PAFIRO-935962 format. One record per atom (N, C-alpha, C): residue in three letters; y, x, z. Coordinates in pm, whole numbers, plus 50000, padded with zeros to 5 digits. Layout:
! PAFIRO-935962
ALAYXZ
...
***
This chain:
! PAFIRO-935962
UNK198675773987770
UNK199595770287665
UNK199015772387526
UNK197935779587513
UNK197345781587382
UNK196915768387321
UNK196435759087401
UNK196045745987350
UNK197265738987290
UNK198385739887358
UNK199605733287309
UNK200065739387178
UNK200035752787169
UNK200445759287045
UNK199505755686932
UNK198225754586962
UNK197255750686861
UNK197475736586810
UNK198055728186893
UNK198345714386853
UNK199665713586777
UNK200365724786763
UNK201635724786693
UNK202805721486783
UNK202655723186912
UNK203715719987005
UNK204545732287038
UNK205205737586936
UNK206115748786961
UNK207435743587014
UNK207545730587031
UNK208785724487078
UNK208785721987228
UNK207895728587301
UNK207825726687446
UNK209115730987514
UNK209505723487614
UNK210645726887698
UNK210095729887837
UNK210505741387891
UNK210005745588023
UNK211135745888124
UNK210785742588247
UNK211675743388361
UNK210965752288463
UNK211555763488496
UNK210945773288585
UNK209555777288535
UNK209485780088406
UNK208255784688340
UNK207135774388341
UNK207445761788368
UNK206465750988365
UNK206905740788259
UNK206045737688162
UNK206445727888060
UNK206665713988120
UNK207785707888081
UNK208125694588132
UNK208395684488020
UNK208185688487896
UNK208425679387785
UNK208535686687654
UNK208915679387551
UNK209145685087419
UNK210495680287369
UNK211135688587285
UNK212405684387227
UNK212135673187127
UNK213165665387102
UNK213005653687017
UNK212715657386872
UNK213385667486821
UNK213205671586682
UNK213715685686665
UNK213185692486565
UNK213615706086537
UNK213725707786387
UNK214915710686340
UNK215155712686198
UNK215335727486172
UNK214355733686112
UNK214415748086085
UNK215525751685988
UNK215945742185906
UNK216945744885803
UNK218385744185856
UNK218575738985975
UNK219925736986026
UNK220155745286152
UNK221365750886161
UNK221725758186282
UNK222285748786388
UNK222755737286345
UNK223325727486437
UNK222195719086497
UNK222115718786630
UNK221025711486695
UNK221435697786744
UNK222715694486742
UNK223215681886796
UNK222635680086936
UNK221975669086962
UNK221365667387094
UNK219845667587086
UNK219325672986977
UNK217875673286962
UNK217215684387044
UNK217995691987116
UNK217425702187203
UNK217185696587343
UNK217215683687354
UNK216965676787480
UNK215585670287476
UNK215065667087592
UNK213825659587603
UNK214195644987622
UNK213905636787523
UNK214185622487531
UNK212955615387584
UNK213155606087675
UNK212035598787734
UNK211235591887625
UNK211895584187542
UNK211195576487438
UNK210505585787338
UNK211165596387296
UNK210605605287195
UNK209465613987247
UNK209365615487378
UNK208285623587434
UNK206955615987440
UNK207015602787434
UNK205785594787449
UNK204705598487348
UNK204985599587218
UNK203905603487125
UNK203315617287157
UNK204175626787191
UNK203695640087228
UNK202825639387352
UNK203245631387448
UNK202495630387573
UNK201115624487550
UNK201015614887460
UNK199705609187430
UNK198795619687367
UNK199365628187282
UNK198575638987223
UNK198135648887330
UNK199035651987424
UNK198655661187533
UNK197495655487614
UNK197595642887650
UNK196555636587732
UNK195235635987655
UNK195285632087529
UNK194055630887449
UNK193385644487425
UNK194175655287433
UNK193635668587408
UNK193435676587536
UNK193395669587648
UNK193055676187774
UNK194145684387839
UNK195415680987811
UNK196545688187872
UNK197445678087944
UNK196905670988043
UNK197695660488109
UNK198725665688208
UNK198645678188249
UNK199585683388349
UNK201035682788301
UNK201245685088171
UNK202605684288116
UNK203155670288133
UNK202315660488107
UNK202735646388118
UNK203055643088263
UNK202235647588354
UNK202475644988497
UNK203795651188542
UNK204045663488499
UNK205315670188535
UNK206505662788477
UNK206355657988353
UNK207415650188291
UNK207685637388369
UNK206635630188403
UNK206785617688478
UNK207495620188612
UNK207095630588681
UNK207705633688811
UNK209145638288797
UNK209445646188695
UNK210815651188677
UNK211755639788641
UNK211355631088548
UNK212235619988512
UNK212405610188628
UNK211365608588706
UNK211465600188825
UNK212475605988923
UNK212465618988939
UNK213445625589026
UNK214855623588972
UNK215005624488841
UNK216335622788780
UNK216845608388794
UNK215945598888801
UNK216335584888816
UNK217145582888945
UNK216855590689047
UNK217535589389175
UNK218915595689179
UNK219305603089076
UNK220615609589075
UNK221725599289060
UNK222915602689112
UNK224075594089090
UNK224485595488945
UNK224805584188882
UNK225115584188741
UNK226465577488716
UNK227185583188621
UNK228455577188580
UNK228545577588429
UNK229015566488373
UNK229345565888232
UNK230785561388227
UNK231655570388184
UNK233095568288191
UNK233465565088336
UNK233995553388361
UNK234375549888499
UNK233335541088568
UNK232265537888497
UNK231225529488554
UNK230265537888634
UNK229915533188751
UNK228925539888832
UNK227655531488830
UNK226585537688781
UNK225295530888779
UNK224605533588911
UNK223825524388954
UNK223025526589073
UNK221845535589039
UNK220935537089133
UNK219795545789109
UNK218755539489018
UNK219025527488969
UNK218025520288892
UNK217785526088752
UNK218815531388688
UNK218685535888549
UNK217885548788537
UNK217025549188438
UNK216245561088404
UNK217065568688299
UNK217045581888301
UNK217825589288201
UNK217275586988060
UNK218165587187962
UNK217745586587823
UNK217095599787785
UNK217625610687841
UNK217115623987809
UNK217535633687918
UNK217015645887907
UNK217485656687992
UNK217395669687916
UNK218225679187957
UNK218285692187892
UNK218115702887998
UNK217335713087965
UNK217115724288057
UNK217945736088008
UNK218715741788098
UNK219495753788069
UNK218865765488142
UNK218525775888067
UNK217975788088127
UNK219125797688151
UNK219245802588273
UNK220315811788310
UNK219675825188348
UNK219505834088248
UNK218775846488274
UNK219465855788375
UNK220785855688381
UNK221495864388475
UNK221125860988619
UNK221035848288648
UNK220665843688783
UNK219165841788799
UNK218425843188690
UNK216975840988690
UNK216625827188744
UNK217325817288689
UNK217105803488733
UNK217275793988614
UNK216865781788634
UNK217035771088536
UNK217785759688602
UNK218555752588522
UNK219185740288571
UNK218835729188472
UNK218865717188522
UNK218545705588439
UNK219715695888446
UNK220065690288330
UNK221155680688322
UNK220605667988259
UNK220705657088332
UNK220235644188283
UNK221345637088208
UNK220975629688106
UNK221935621888028
UNK221575607088041
UNK222495599688097
UNK222295585288114
UNK223095577388011
UNK223535584287906
UNK224295577887799
UNK225675583487779
UNK226105592087870
UNK227475597087860
UNK227655608487762
UNK226595615587724
UNK226775626887634
UNK225845626787514
UNK224925617587506
UNK224025616987391
UNK224795613287266
UNK224225616687152
UNK224845613387025
UNK225045598187018
UNK226235593886996
UNK226545579686992
UNK226785573687129
UNK226625581887235
UNK226825577587373
UNK225995565087403
UNK224735565587363
UNK223835554287382
UNK223215554787521
UNK223355543887592
UNK222805543087727
UNK221285542187723
UNK220675545487833
UNK219205545687840
UNK218645531687865
UNK218665523587763
UNK218235509687775
UNK216735508687795
UNK215975516287719
UNK214525514487720
UNK213755525587791
UNK214425535487843
UNK213735546887904
UNK212815542888019
UNK213265533888102
UNK212455529588215
UNK211155523088172
UNK211235514788068
UNK210015508488019
UNK209065518687957
UNK209605528187881
UNK208755538687824
UNK208125546987935
UNK208855549288041
UNK208315556988154
UNK207125549488216
UNK207275536388235
UNK206175528388292
UNK204975528288198
UNK205215526788069
UNK204125526887971
UNK203405540387974
UNK204165551087981
UNK203565564387984
UNK202775566688113
UNK203305561888225
UNK202585562988352
UNK201235555788342
UNK201235544088282
UNK199985536588265
UNK199005543988174
UNK199505549488064
UNK198645556987972
UNK198055569288042
UNK198895575788122
UNK198425587688196
UNK197315583888295
UNK197535573288373
UNK196545569588474
UNK195255564488409
UNK195355557188299
UNK194155552088231
UNK193335563488171
UNK194015573288112
UNK193275583888045
UNK192745594588140
UNK193435596988251
UNK192995607388344
UNK192185601788460
UNK192355588988487
UNK191715583088604
UNK192435586588734
UNK193565593388724
UNK194355597488840
UNK195295586188881
UNK194825577588968
UNK195645566489015
UNK196595570689127
UNK196355582189186
UNK197165586489301
UNK198625588189264
UNK198905592389140
UNK200305593989099
UNK201025580489099
UNK200435570589034
UNK201055557389025
UNK201175550589161
UNK200305554289253
UNK200315547989385
UNK201275554589483
UNK201895565589446
UNK202835572089538
UNK204035562989561
UNK204635563889678
UNK205825555789705
UNK206955558189604
UNK207075570589556
UNK208135573789460
UNK207925566589327
UNK206685566689278
UNK206415559689152
UNK206535544589167
UNK206085539489279
UNK206215525089304
UNK207685521089307
UNK208495529289371
UNK209945526689377
UNK210555527489237
UNK210165537589158
UNK210685538989023
UNK210385526888936
UNK209155521988945
UNK208795509988869
UNK209585497788917
UNK209705496489048
UNK210425485289106
UNK211905485489063
UNK212525497389063
UNK213925498489023
UNK214115495088876
UNK213225499988791
UNK213325496988648
UNK213185482088622
UNK212215475888684
UNK212015461588664
UNK213165453388723
UNK213705457688836
UNK214825450288895
UNK216065451088807
UNK216255462288740
UNK217405463688649
UNK217265454288530
UNK216115454388469
UNK215945446788345
UNK215655432088365
UNK215245428288484
UNK214955414188511
UNK216025407588598
UNK217115414688620
UNK218155409188708
UNK218935398188638
UNK219515389488718
UNK220315378588664
UNK221745382988636
UNK222215392988711
UNK223565398088689
UNK223545410288600
UNK224615412088525
UNK224645423088429
UNK225835432388451
UNK226265433988576
UNK227445442288599
UNK227225456888562
UNK226025461988576
UNK225755475788534
UNK224535476888445
UNK224235466388372
UNK223105467088279
UNK223485476888168
UNK222655486788138
UNK223045497588048
UNK223555493287911
UNK223055482587853
UNK223505478787720
UNK224975474887719
UNK225505470787831
UNK226905466787834
UNK227845478687849
UNK227315490487869
UNK228165502087892
UNK228375510487766
UNK227935505787653
UNK228065513887531
UNK228685505887417
UNK229745498787448
UNK230375490287347
UNK230905498187228
UNK231285510887250
UNK231825518787140
UNK230745523187040
UNK229495520687069
UNK228435524886975
UNK227325514686970
UNK227655502186988
UNK226635491786994
UNK225755491386872
UNK226275495286756
UNK225475494586635
UNK224485506086623
UNK224555515886713
UNK223685527586704
UNK222425526186788
UNK222305515586867
UNK221125513886948
UNK219955510086858
UNK218885517786868
UNK217755514786780
UNK216575510086860
***
């Protein structure tokens, strides 16, 4: 972890003492964190590229595997049930010192600021997987059945002809906040 601290990554988020990402932003002047204490898929990409370029690819691999695992969770936004196709927009790790355990909560748009659905997370995940494999030469991760399924699910969601559960249609109350 000394390499990460030297790079200025004091924003690391750990799950069971293993780094799995970085928080989106940290404002030292504010006590209110809003949802910036979460690891956002899109916002982690620049940090992950720095990790890979500086010889710390394990964090990126753990992030890719954790978000892939979260993709398989059952998701609900209000009364809509999304299939396993959607990738989370973000996730938050809760440390429970009394039980000496951690829990992770994925956000598919139901609790993020503005309740924005994870429209682009799957594409960012695929881009990051490609960057990881190109820079490390580790093709075994991308070739696993789980990663192949994750890519297939993301592409099937975004290239489908029907839009009954397409994420952009589930956030009508904040359509102007999608960036």
